[in-house]
N, C-alpha and C positions, 0 to 999 in steps of 0.2 A: 504493500500500500504506500502511496506517496507520503513523504514526511510532512507532518503538520506544522513543524516548528518554524520553518522558513518560508516566507512569502516569495513566490517566484513571479517573474514577469508574465503578463498576459500577452496575447497576440498583439493587441493594440500598443502596449508599452514597448514591444520589440519593433513594430513597424514605425511608430511615432513616439520615440522616448520623451519622457518629461524630466529626466534627470539633468541637473545643472542648467536649468533655464530659469529665466526671471519669473516672478510671480504673475505679472500682467500677461506674459506669454502663456504661462500655464493655465491661467483662467480663460484665455482666448481658446486654447486647445480644448479645454473642457467644454466650453460653450459650443464650439464647432462640432465636436464629436457627439455631444448630446443631441444637437439638432439633426445631424446626419443619421444618428441611431434611431431617433424617433421617426424620421422620414422613412427609413428602411423598414421599420415595423409597420408603419401606416401603409406602405406600398404592399408588403406581404399580406396584410390583413385583407386586401382586396382580391388576392389570388385565391381561386377556388378550384379544387379538383373534384369533379362530379362523381363521387363514389357513393353508392347506395348503402344505407338509407339516409345518411347525413353527409353532405359534401365536406371535404377537408379544406380548411383555410390555413393560410400561412402565418396567422397572427401569433399563435403561441410559439411557433418555430422561430419567428423573428425575435420574440421576447427572450427566449432561452439563448439564442445565438448571440444577441447583443450582450446579454449578461455575461456569458462565458468569454466573449472576446474583449469586453471592456473592463471586467473585474468588478469587485464588490462595490466600491464607491461610485465609480462612473456609471456602472450598469444600473444601480439603483436610482441615481440622479436622472439618467436618461428616461427611465420608466416613469418617474414622477413628472418629468416634462411632458411625456406622451399623454399621461392622464390629464395634465393641465390643458393641453391642446384640445383634448376631447371635451373637457369641462367648458372650455370657452366656445364650443360650438363647431370646431373644425372637424370635418368628416374623416377622422383618422382611424376609427374602429372598424371592425369587420362589417362589410356591407355598406360602407360609407356612412355609418352612424356616428353620432356624437352624444355627449352627455353621460354623466356618471350614475344617474338615478335609474332604477329598473331592476329586473330580476337577475341581470348579469353583473351587477355591481361588485359582488364578491369576487368574481373572477378577475375583474379589472384591478382590484386591490391586490389580489394574489400575484399579479404580474410583477409588482415591485419586489415582493419577497422572492419570487422565482429568479428574477435577474440578480438580486443580491446573493442568493444562495449559489447559483451556478458561477457567478463571478468570484465568490469566495473560494469555491472549490477549484476554479481555474488557477487562482493564485497559489494553490497548493499542488499544481502540476497534474491535476486530474484530467485536464483536457489533452494530455499527450499520450493517452492509452485508450484504446477502443472501449474496454470494459468499464473503466472509471469514468470516461466521458458519458457512456450510456447511463451509468448509475447517477452521475450528476444531473443529467437531463431528467431522469426519473424523479429524483428528489425535487427538481424544479417544477415538474408537472404536479407533484403532490402539493407543493406550495400554492399552486393555482387552484387545484380542485378542492382543497380543504375549506378555505373561506368561500369559494364559489358555491359549493354544495350546501354549506351552512346557511348562506344568505338565500339560496334558492329554496331551501326547506322552509325558512321563515316566510318567504314570499308565498309559497303554496299553503302555508298555515293561515295566512292573512288575506291580502287582496287577491291572491290567485287561487284561493280555495275552490272556486267553482270549476277550475280546470282539472282538478285531481281525478275525478271520476272519468272525465272525457279522455284522459291520458291512459286510463285502464289501470290505475293504481288505487290502492285502498288507503294509503297514508301519504302525508306530505313528503316524508323521506323517500318513499317508493317513487313518487312522482319526480322528485329531484334527481334520483339515480337514473330513472328512465329517460329523462330529457337532458340531464346535465352531465352524465358520465358515460353510460353504456354505448351510446352511438359514436363516441369519439375515441374509443379505445384503439381500434384498428389504425386510425389516422395518427394517433399519438405514438404508437409503436413504430410506424413508418418514419415519422419525423425524428424520433429518438435514434433509430438506426442510421438515418442519414447524417445526423449530427455526429454520431459516434464514429463514422467513417471520415467525415470532412476534417474535423479538428486535428486528430493525430496526423493525418496526411499533410495538412498545411504545415504543421510543425516540422515534419520531415523535409519539406521543400524549402523552408526558410534558409538553411545554411547555404544553399546554392546561390542565393541572391546577396550574400554578404561578401 
């Protein structure tokens, strides 16, 4: 298992180092990358793969990739900026939607935790091994689903209670799992596998460009 004691550079810190640079330049770097990262996620959120029964979108993949590439601090900040953009009405969420209120609010909050977790693990070199990258992505997905399903259950117990029977569930928790987890498992596995291949491969390529 990768050593936890020493923080290692992320992909971004290798491509665009921030060591030995002035504070204004470092702040400018942070702002530029946060904007680019949030744009990357917003673009992937509009990508859909038409797989039955629920199409796969690139939103969560973008969240986890940005977190792992940017690291704990910048990854979390980028997702906070992404949520702020949606809160201000910009069409950055899946399907061109905006706003933080609604049954999916828990998932949006989970994005910040997911990016921070994958970023933290990337700083511990988990993104340089296929299996550890996959595990980091799995933990990131859990960070999205836990608050997402909790909030969705609360929604089905309250304002969305009339939809529970129509979904074919007998409880709010059952409805949340039916609509908020089960349809996305296959897509999440595919995205996890893709990330687990990409990150270690990129790390192996980097020495060729030095």
